N, C-alpha and C positions, 0 to 999 in steps of 0.2 A: 545365520538363519536364515530361512526361506523367504521369512517374509521384508529380512531387512533388504533382501536382494530385489525383491518384486518391487519396494518404497524404492530403492534408488533408481530400478527400472522405470519405473511411471515418473521419477524426476526427470530425467533425462530425456525422457518421450515428449513429457510435455516443454522442456526446454527446446526441443528440437521444432516441436509445431508452435511455440511463439515464435521462435526463429524464421520460421518458412512465413509465416503471417505478415512478420516484421518487414521481412525482404520485400514481398509480395503489396503491402502499402507505400512502404518509403520509394519503390523503384514508381507505383504512380504518382506518386507525389514529384519525383525528379523527371520523371520522365513521358508522365501523363498515361502509360500503360498499364495493363493489369484488370485482373475481375476482382475488385476492390468490392462490389455489388452484391456477389454470392460468395465466392469461394473464400475470400480474405473474413468474413464475419462465421464460415463455417470454419473454417482454421483456428478463430478463436474461440469458439464455442466447442472443439474436438478438445482445446487446449483446458480450457474450463474443466472437461468434463476427467482428462487425464490428473489434471491437479487437483481435484478431489478427490480421486481415487486415491496418490499418492499423501494427501494429507490422511485421510483415515488410515492407510495402513501406516504409515509415518507415527501418529500419536496413539497404534496401538505398540510398537515395536519398541518406542523410549517412556509409555508410561505417561504420557501428558498429557493435559486438556491441550485443545489445541487452540485456545487464547490465554493460556498462562505464558508469561515471560515475555519477550518479544517476538522473536525467530518464527513461532508457528504464527503467532496473529498477523505478522508480516506477510507469511504466506496466504494467509485468507485472506489478509485484505486483497492480495492481487490476482487471487480467483475471483474473491467479489467485484473488481472492479469489470471483470472481462463477465462476468456475469450478467453484470450491470448493462454492460453493452450491446447483448445481445439482445438483449429483453429492450431496450432502451431504441436501438437502431432505425426499426421501421418509424415507430412512432415521430422520432424527432428527425427522419432524416439523417441521420449521422453514422452513416455507413462509411465515411471518409475519416470518422473519429479513430478506427481502427490504427491508423496511422501512429498514432500517440499511444493507445490504450495498449496496444502489444509490446511495443518496445520496454513501455515503463513496466507493464507486468513482467515482462519478462527481468529486467533488472531488479525488477523486486524479491522476484523469486530466488536470482542467484545471490542476491543480498544475504536473504533470508537463510540461507544455507553456507555460504563462504565468509561473509561478514561478521566481523565480531572480536572483542577484546575485553577487559576489564573484567569487572570480577558479579557473580549472581550476585542477587538482592538477597540479604538476610533474610532469615523468616521471621523477624517482626515486622519485615515489612511486608511480608504477602499474606495476602485474604483474601475473601470472595470481592471486596471489592475492587481491586489489582486488576486482576482479569477482563475487569465489565470496566475500567475505567478504559485498560487499553484497547480492549475490543470496539469501544463505541469510536475511541479516534480513528482507530485504522478503517472503520468500515466507514466514516467521515471522510475518510481520504480517499478512499473507493470513490467514491460522488465528486468529489472533488476534482479526483483525477477525469471524469469524465465533463466536470465542469470547466478543467482548463484545456481538453482537447478542443471544445468547441469553443473556446476563446481564442486560443491556437489558431486555427480553423478560420474565426472569424477576421484574424488582422492579416491572415493570407489572401483569402476572400477578397478582402475591401483593397489590399495591394496589386492585385492583377487586376482587379477593376478600375483604381486610380490609373493602372497602366495600359490600361484597354486593351488587355490581353484576356479577352472573350472566347479563347478556343480552348481545346485541350482539356487540362487540367477545371479550368475555370467553368466547363459546360457540367462538371459531374460533381462540383462541388453544391453543398444546401446552399439556399439564399439567404444572405447577412440576415434578413430579420429571424428565419428559422433557427440560425445559429445562437443569435444572440436571446432566444428565448429558452433554448434549450441551458447555455449555460447559464442562467439565469435560475431554470428549476431544479436543475443539479446543486447549484448554492443554497436553497431552502430548504431542499431536501436532506443535505448535509451538514447542515448551520447546527439545529438542532441537536446531532451525534458530537460533533464539535462541542458545544456546548456543556454538554452533560461530561463531558472528557473534562474539559476545564475544572466544573463543578467538582468532582470527584475524586481529580489532580491535588485541586487546592487545599480541600476533606483532607487527603492523605496526606498531604504535606507535612504536617506537624509530627509524622513518626519517621521522618527521614531526614536523614543527617542535611540540611541543603546547601553549609559550606562548600561542598565539593563543587570544583567549578563546573563539572558537567551538568549537575543539576541544576545547577544557577543558569545558567545558559539556557535547557531544556525548557524551565518556568518560562525565561523570559521570553525566547519564542513561540511558546505555547502562546501564552497570551499575546505578543504580536501577529500572532496566525489568527486569534481570535478578531481583535481588534480592527485588522482591515478585510476579513470578511465581512464584518459588522456594518463596516464602512462601507464595503462595496453595495450589500442587500438596502443601508438606508437612504445611501445618498442616491439610491435608484428609487425609490417609492418618494423620497421628499425633495429629490433636484431633475428628478428624472436623468440620471445619470443610465446610459444604454451605451449600446454601439464602443469604440474604441475605449473609449475611458475605463469601464465597464469590463472590457476583457484586459487591460493592462492591471487593470485591483484586481483581477480573478489570479492572471498568472503570478501577480506579487504575494497571494497569500498561499496560491498553492506551493512558491519553494518556500516560504517561513515553514510550512507544517513540512516540505522534505529534508528540513534542517534539524528538525526535531526528530525527526525518524533517523536519522542520519547519528545523531547523539545518543539515541537509547542503544543503536545498533552497535558502535562502539565502544561504548560501555558494556557490551551483555558479552558473557561467552558464550561460542558456538556451541550446538546443540548437542553434536558429537562427543566436543568437552564435559557438556554439563553429566553428559549421560555418562561417561567414564568417571568424574565424580562421584554419582550417585552411587556406580557398582566398585569404586574403591570403597567409600567410606564405611559400609558394611563390613565387608574383609579387614581393614584395619581398625575397626573395633572389636573385631573378634579376637584377631593378631593382640592387640591388646588386653584383651579379658583374660587370655590365655595364659599371656605373661606372666599377669599378674596372680593367677591362679598358682602356675608354676613357681612363683617366687615364695607363694603363701605356706607352699607344702614342705613340712621339716624333712 
């Protein structure tokens, strides 16, 4: 189908754009060279536009809601982190955060397409609350990606400062207080979404067979993620946790959230396989019906 070819073309154009942005930003971090103030954000913005086109056309081809399952929502979250970066970069002066946003968006996009296994959730655990649960978690992860980027840049900047390397990359990184403030605000924005995801997941858990190791691990790491992020925010407000300690806590919480995503992906079928099953099921049913009618004919 032509629309399927267009969706594939947009997918690979998005991948190419994210790769170009990743190379540009990583070249800056490693060598201190590259136009990360203008060209880098523009590449990420262009990638987000191509990504949005791919999501719209692919959802029409597959006849599936973009927040159903895990693969589409992960792709949407990947695009969302790029959009959030483009919108926030000037206000928080975090252009260099693209060095983490672009590779993570690229990785998420590729994983949403090529990583998958296990079985599709049964019909009894599909309802309106499930897409809402997945979407809120993944949009929260998108914001946590920006918080993670700011935290990682904080640690890089602090390390350069301690080594008194105040030229090259150091001059083009945001000040420590700017990075610390940006990290906190992204955490505050993403935490309510994570909380909603945890609550809806808990309410829905009674409809799911929780004996499977994957389900148990997913629940455990989900709660750990919430506790770590909540702890970072609470300790910042109550005990003045800022700077390096808050950065390490943010990175730890983000790492746990990635574990949850990987568990989701490894147990979910790839989109192409799911579509094949949907197409094959009606044909199998029709064949079985035809055989039954033939056998009943005298």
